[in-house]
C-alpha positions as CSV (number, residue, x, y, z in Angstrom):
1,M,-43.7,169.9,-52.6
2,T,-43.6,169.5,-48.9
3,T,-46.6,168.5,-46.9
4,S,-47.4,169.3,-43.3
5,K,-46.5,165.6,-42.5
6,D,-43.0,166.2,-43.7
7,K,-42.3,169.1,-41.4
8,T,-41.5,169.0,-37.7
9,S,-41.2,172.1,-35.5
10,K,-38.6,172.3,-32.7
11,I,-38.4,174.9,-30.0
12,S,-35.3,175.4,-28.0
13,P,-35.1,177.6,-24.9
14,I,-32.3,180.2,-24.8
15,V,-33.1,182.2,-21.7
16,A,-36.3,182.0,-19.6
17,G,-39.1,183.2,-21.7
18,T,-37.2,183.4,-25.0
19,T,-37.4,180.7,-27.7
20,I,-36.2,180.2,-31.3
21,S,-38.2,178.0,-33.6
22,T,-36.7,176.0,-36.3
23,T,-38.3,173.8,-38.9
24,T,-37.0,170.8,-40.8
25,T,-38.1,168.7,-43.6
26,K,-37.2,165.1,-44.4
27,D,-34.3,166.3,-46.6
28,E,-33.1,169.3,-44.6
29,K,-31.0,169.6,-41.5
30,T,-32.1,171.5,-38.5
31,T,-31.4,175.2,-38.7
32,S,-30.3,177.3,-35.8
33,A,-29.9,180.9,-34.8
34,P,-27.1,182.8,-36.5
35,K,-23.8,182.5,-34.7
36,A,-23.4,186.3,-34.2
37,A,-26.8,186.6,-32.6
38,T,-26.1,183.6,-30.4
39,A,-22.8,185.0,-29.3
40,Q,-24.2,188.4,-28.5
41,H,-27.0,186.8,-26.6
42,T,-24.6,184.7,-24.6
43,K,-22.4,187.7,-23.8
44,A,-25.4,189.7,-22.7
45,T,-26.6,186.8,-20.5
46,D,-23.1,186.3,-19.1
47,D,-22.8,190.0,-18.3
48,I,-26.2,190.0,-16.5
49,W,-25.2,187.0,-14.4
50,Q,-21.8,188.4,-13.6
51,K,-23.6,191.4,-12.0
52,R,-25.8,189.0,-10.0
53,V,-23.0,186.8,-8.6
54,G,-22.5,189.0,-5.6
55,A,-26.2,189.0,-4.7
56,A,-26.2,185.2,-5.2
57,H,-23.2,184.8,-2.9
58,K,-24.9,186.9,-0.2
59,M,-27.9,184.6,-0.4
60,W,-25.9,181.3,-0.5
61,S,-22.6,182.2,1.3
62,K,-21.6,178.5,1.3
63,L,-21.1,178.7,-2.5
64,S,-18.0,180.4,-3.8
65,E,-18.1,183.1,-6.4
66,S,-16.2,180.8,-8.6
67,E,-18.9,178.1,-8.4
68,L,-21.6,180.7,-9.0
69,K,-19.8,182.0,-12.1
70,K,-19.4,178.4,-13.4
71,S,-23.2,177.9,-13.1
72,A,-23.6,180.7,-15.6
73,G,-27.0,181.5,-13.9
74,E,-28.6,178.3,-15.3
75,P,-31.3,177.5,-12.8
76,A,-30.7,173.7,-12.9
77,K,-27.0,174.0,-12.2
78,L,-27.5,176.6,-9.5
79,A,-30.2,174.5,-7.8
80,E,-27.9,171.5,-7.9
81,L,-25.1,173.5,-6.2
82,V,-27.6,174.8,-3.5
83,Q,-29.0,171.4,-2.9
84,T,-25.6,169.8,-2.5
85,R,-24.0,172.5,-0.4
86,Y,-27.0,173.1,1.9
87,S,-28.2,169.5,2.1
88,I,-31.7,170.4,1.2
89,S,-34.2,168.7,-1.1
90,R,-34.1,169.5,-4.8
91,T,-37.6,170.9,-4.6
92,E,-36.5,173.4,-1.9
93,A,-33.4,174.3,-3.9
94,D,-35.5,174.9,-7.0
95,K,-37.8,177.1,-5.0
96,Q,-35.0,179.2,-3.6
97,V,-33.4,179.6,-7.1
98,K,-36.8,180.5,-8.6
99,N,-37.3,183.1,-5.9
100,F,-33.8,184.5,-6.5
101,I,-34.2,184.7,-10.2
102,G,-37.7,186.3,-9.8
103,N,-36.3,189.0,-7.6
104,R,-34.0,190.8,-10.1
105,S,-33.1,193.9,-8.3
C-alpha cells in the first residue's frame, strides 16, 4: 500500500494557465500527457503563434519574422530577443512581452 509520504505531485506548465498534474510513487516513473494530445496541443499553439508573428513584427520591427517564429511565442525567449535587440532591461522586455500577450486581438 502506498502512503501519502510515498507520493509526490508535479505540475508542469504547457501554455499560460494550463497545467498537467502527474503523480509518482517510489517505484513508478513520472507519467506524462499522451503523445497525441501533446502533439495536437503543440500544433494548436504553433498555429496561434504563426498568426501573431505579423503583429509581433509590427511591434518589434528590429526582430525578423524568422526570429519571432523560432521563439515559438514563448515569453522568456521573446523577452530575451526584445531585450537584446532593443538594448533594454529584462524587466522592461518582460513587461512589453506580457502586454503583447495580454492584448490578443
